[in-house]
C-alpha positions in Angstrom: 88.4 113.6 132.1 85.3 115.6 133.6 81.9 115.2 131.9 82.2 118.6 130.4 85.9 118.2 129.2 86.9 119.6 125.9 87.3 116.1 123.9 88.6 116.2 120.4 87.7 112.8 118.7 89.8 113.1 115.2 88.4 110.3 112.8 84.7 110.8 114.3 83.4 108.8 111.4 85.4 105.7 111.3 84.7 102.2 112.9 87.0 102.8 115.7 86.1 106.9 115.9 82.6 105.9 115.9 82.8 103.5 118.8 84.6 105.4 120.7 82.2 108.8 120.2 79.4 106.5 120.9 80.8 105.1 124.1 81.5 109.0 125.6 78.2 110.1 124.6 76.5 107.2 126.4 78.9 108.1 129.9 77.7 111.4 129.3 80.3 113.6 128.1 79.2 116.7 126.6 81.6 118.5 125.3 82.9 116.7 122.3 84.5 118.6 119.1 84.0 116.8 116.2 85.1 117.8 112.5 84.1 115.6 109.5 87.0 116.4 106.6 85.1 118.6 104.8 85.3 120.8 107.7 89.7 120.3 108.7 91.8 118.2 106.4 94.0 116.5 109.1 96.7 116.1 106.1 96.8 119.8 106.4 99.4 120.9 108.2 98.3 124.6 108.7 94.8 123.8 109.5 95.2 121.5 111.6 97.3 123.7 113.9 95.0 126.5 113.3 92.4 124.6 114.7 93.9 123.0 117.7 95.1 126.6 118.8 91.3 128.0 118.0 89.8 124.9 119.9 92.0 124.2 122.6 90.9 120.3 123.1 91.7 119.2 126.6 92.2 115.5 125.1 92.5 114.0 122.3 91.9 110.4 120.8 93.8 110.2 117.7 91.4 107.6 115.7 92.1 108.9 112.2 93.5 107.3 109.6 93.8 105.9 106.2 92.9 101.7 106.4 92.2 99.2 104.2 93.2 95.4 103.9 95.9 93.3 102.3 94.6 94.4 98.8 94.7 97.7 99.2 97.9 98.4 101.1 99.9 96.2 98.9 98.3 98.4 95.4 98.5 102.0 97.6 101.6 101.9 99.5 102.8 105.7 99.0 98.9 106.9 100.5 99.3 104.8 103.4 102.6 105.8 103.8 102.4 109.6 103.3 98.4 110.1 104.5 99.3 108.5 108.1 102.4 110.2 108.5 100.6 113.4 107.7 97.5 112.9 109.8 99.4 112.3 113.1 102.2 114.4 112.8 99.8 117.3 112.5 97.8 115.9 114.9 100.5 115.1 118.0 102.6 118.2 117.5 99.6 120.5 117.3 98.1 118.6 120.8 102.0 119.5 122.0 101.6 123.1 120.8 98.1 123.3 122.1 98.5 122.2 125.4 96.5 119.1 125.2 96.6 118.0 128.4 96.4 113.9 127.0 96.3 112.4 124.1 95.3 108.3 122.9 97.0 107.4 119.9 95.4 104.7 118.1 97.8 101.7 116.0 97.5 98.5 114.3 98.6 95.0 115.4 100.9 95.2 112.0 103.1 97.1 113.8 104.8 93.7 114.7 107.3 91.8 112.9 106.1 88.7 110.7 108.1 86.6 112.1 107.3 88.0 115.9 106.6 85.4 118.8 103.2 84.6 119.7 101.5 86.0 121.2 102.7 89.1 120.3 104.1 91.4 123.4 105.0 95.0 123.3 108.9 94.2 123.4 108.7 92.5 119.7 108.5 95.9 118.1 111.4 96.7 115.8 112.7 92.6 116.4 112.8 91.5 112.6 111.2 92.7 109.5 107.6 93.4 109.0 105.4 92.1 106.8 105.7 93.0 103.2 102.4 93.7 101.9 101.1 96.4 104.5 105.0 97.5 105.7 104.3 101.0 105.0 101.6 101.2 106.6 103.2 99.4 109.7 106.2 101.9 109.5 103.7 105.3 109.8 102.0 103.9 113.2 105.4 102.8 114.4 106.4 106.1 113.8 103.5 107.5 115.4 104.5 105.2 118.4 108.1 106.7 118.9 106.0 110.3 118.6 104.3 109.8 121.7 107.5 108.2 123.2 109.8 110.9 122.0 107.6 114.2 123.5 106.9 112.6 126.7 110.5 112.1 127.5 111.5 115.6 125.7 108.5 117.4 127.1 106.9 115.6 129.6 103.1 115.1 127.5 101.4 112.3 128.4 100.8 110.4 125.1 99.5 107.0 124.9 99.9 104.6 122.3 97.5 101.6 122.0 97.5 99.0 119.7 93.9 96.9 118.5 94.2 93.6 117.0 92.0 93.3 114.2 88.6 95.3 114.5 85.4 95.1 113.2 81.6 96.6 114.2 79.2 99.1 113.4 80.5 101.8 110.4 83.0 99.3 109.6 83.9 99.6 105.4 82.3 96.9 103.2 83.8 98.0 100.1 85.1 94.8 98.7 88.0 97.2 96.2 89.5 97.9 100.0 87.3 96.5 103.1 89.2 94.1 106.0 88.7 90.5 105.9 85.5 90.0 108.1 83.5 92.5 106.8 84.4 91.3 103.3 83.4 88.1 104.2 80.1 89.2 105.6 79.3 91.3 102.7 80.6 88.9 100.2 78.3 86.0 101.7 75.1 88.2 102.1 75.2 88.7 98.0 75.9 85.1 97.2 73.4 84.2 100.0 70.5 86.7 97.9 72.1 85.4 94.5 71.0 82.1 95.5 67.5 82.9 96.6 67.0 84.5 93.1 66.7 88.0 94.5 69.0 90.5 92.6 66.4 93.5 93.7 68.3 92.9 96.9 71.7 92.3 95.3 71.1 96.0 93.6 69.6 97.6 96.7 72.7 96.4 98.9 75.0 97.7 95.7 72.8 100.9 96.1 73.2 101.4 99.4 76.8 100.5 99.7 78.2 101.3 96.4 81.4 99.8 95.0 83.5 102.2 92.7 83.8 99.6 90.0 80.7 97.9 89.6 78.2 99.5 86.7 74.0 99.0 88.2 72.8 100.0 84.6 73.8 96.3 83.3 71.6 93.6 83.5 71.9 90.6 85.5 74.3 88.3 83.8 76.7 91.1 83.3 76.6 92.4 87.1 77.8 88.6 87.6 80.4 88.5 85.9 81.7 92.2 87.6 81.1 89.9 90.7 83.6 87.5 90.0 86.7 90.3 90.2 85.9 90.1 93.9 85.8 86.1 94.2 81.8 85.9 93.9 81.1 83.3 90.5 77.6 82.4 89.7 76.7 79.2 87.7 73.0 79.3 86.9 71.2 79.2 90.7 74.7 78.1 92.5 76.9 80.6 94.1 81.0 80.1 94.6 83.2 82.4 97.0 86.7 82.1 95.9 88.3 83.6 98.7 92.6 85.0 99.2 95.2 82.4 100.3 94.9 78.9 101.9 92.8 80.0 104.9 95.2 78.7 107.2 96.7 81.9 109.1 95.1 83.1 111.4 93.4 85.9 113.3 92.4 87.5 116.1 89.0 90.0 116.2 88.0 92.7 118.6 84.6 94.1 118.8 85.0 98.1 118.4 82.5 98.7 121.4 85.1 96.4 123.4 88.0 98.9 121.6 86.2 101.9 122.6 85.5 100.7 126.6 89.3 99.8 126.5 90.4 103.2 125.6 88.3 105.0 127.6 89.7 102.9 130.4 93.2 103.6 129.3 92.4 107.5 129.2 90.6 107.7 132.7 92.8 105.5 134.6 96.3 105.2 132.9 99.3 107.4 132.5 102.7 107.1 130.7 104.5 106.9 133.7 101.7 104.3 135.1 103.0 102.1 132.1 107.2 102.9 132.3 107.2 101.8 136.2 105.0 98.8 135.4 107.3 97.3 132.9 110.2 98.3 135.0 111.7 100.4 132.1 115.4 101.2 131.9 115.6 102.6 128.8 112.2 104.0 127.8 110.9 102.2 124.4 108.0 99.7 123.4 105.5 101.4 125.7 101.8 100.8 123.7 99.6 98.5 125.1 98.3 96.0 122.9 94.1 95.3 123.0 92.6 92.6 121.9 90.5 89.7 123.0 93.6 87.1 123.2 92.2 84.5 121.1 92.6 83.8 117.2 91.5 81.5 114.8 92.4 80.3 111.5 90.6 82.3 108.2 89.2 78.9 107.5 87.0 78.9 110.3 86.2 82.0 110.4 84.7 82.2 106.7 82.7 79.0 108.3 81.2 81.0 111.4 80.5 84.0 108.8 78.7 82.0 106.1 76.5 80.0 108.7 75.4 83.6 111.2 74.3 84.5 107.1 72.9 81.6 106.1 74.8 81.4 102.9 74.3 77.8 101.2 76.9 78.1 98.7 80.0 76.9 98.8 83.6 78.3 99.7 86.8 77.7 97.9 90.5 79.3 98.4 92.5 80.8 96.0 96.3 79.8 97.0 97.7 81.9 94.1 97.0 85.1 96.1 99.6 86.0 99.5 97.9 85.1 102.7 99.5 87.7 104.9 101.5 87.2 108.3 100.7 83.6 109.3 99.6 84.9 113.1 99.0 87.8 114.5 97.7 87.2 117.9 97.9 89.7 120.8 99.3 89.1 124.2 96.7 91.1 126.1 98.5 90.7 129.3 99.9 94.2 130.1 96.2 95.9 130.0 94.8 93.0 131.8 97.4 93.4 134.7 96.2 97.1 134.6 92.8 96.4 134.9 90.7 95.9 131.4 89.3 92.5 129.5 87.6 92.1 126.3 83.7 91.0 126.7 81.8 90.3 124.0 82.2 86.9 122.0 83.2 86.5 118.4 80.2 84.9 117.7 78.1 87.4 119.0 79.6 90.1 117.2 79.5 88.9 114.4 75.4 88.3 114.8 75.3 91.8 116.2 77.2 93.4 113.3 75.5 91.4 110.8 71.9 92.5 112.1 73.1 95.7 111.8 74.4 95.2 108.2 70.9 93.9 107.1 68.9 97.2 109.1 
C-alpha cells in the first residue's frame, strides 16, 4: 500500500476496525474510506455494489461483523449467521467486481472444532464438530475463508483471511447483555467497586455513558441493585458478589487490538496469497488462512483475578456451574505468522491496565 492508496475499512467504528483505522492514520495513510451504518448498510447487496463501483477502493479491510459473547451467540443464532453472511458476501463479491487489488478478511478463532488439538493449527479447520453455542457465527466465518480461497483460485484475486484470537481494546463492547468475557469482567468489577464504595452516583454515571437496554435508571438504588442481579452482580448491604458463568476452568488466549492492527497491516503490506500457498507447500489449496494471537492462554478464573486486582474490586467472585463453559481451550498456533515475520508485543497485564484506564477516562 502507498500512503495515498484508496483504502476502505469496513466496520471502522468497532473494536477491530477502529484499531486498524488508528494504525493506518498513525502510519500516514491519507486516503481512507470510512462509512458508518447510517451511510452504508453492508447487508444491502445493491447498496454495497453501488458503493464499490463509485468509490473503487484499491485495498479493503473487512472488519465489519455482528459479534457478541456466548449468551448473545446462543440466543440470536439466526441473526448471527444471516447478517455475517450478508456482510461478507456483499463485500467480497463487490471487491472482485470493482477490481480491488487486495482484501483482508477478519474471522475468529471459533471457526475451529470444539475438540481441536491444542494449540490449534490452521489445518484443524473442518476436521470435527464446532462448539454448539457459537456454531452459526463460526459457519459464517468459515464461509468467508472459503470465499477468499475460491475467488483467489478461480479469479486470481489476492484475498487473505486472518483468524484473530479473543480480542480486547479501545471501543470494545461493554454492554453486559452481549459483551465478550474480558470487557464484561472489567465492567462488572468496575460497577461492583463503585457499589462497595457507596458511589451510586458513579454507577448511574457509568450507565448513562454506556446504557444497557434492559436497565431502568429511573428506579431507586435498591431496585437498581435488583436489576444488576441478571448480570451476576449481587449486593447485600455494602458487600458485592459477582457470579460468573461456568466453572472458571476453561482457558482463553487474548490479544490487544493494537497488536492485531499491527499484524493485519504487516500481512497486507508483506504477504500475498501465493506466499502462504508456497510457504505451506500445499498440494490442495485449502486452509490458507493465518492465525493471529499471542500464543499464551490462561484459565478464565485466573483472568478474573487479574481484572479484580487491576480494577481494585474488593468483593467476592463465585461461579455458576449450571451455565455453559463453552469450548474448554482455544489456544492458537501462531507459528505460521511468526515464520512470516510477525509476533505480538503487548502483555495481557499491560493490556488490561491500558483498557481499564481508557474505560475510566
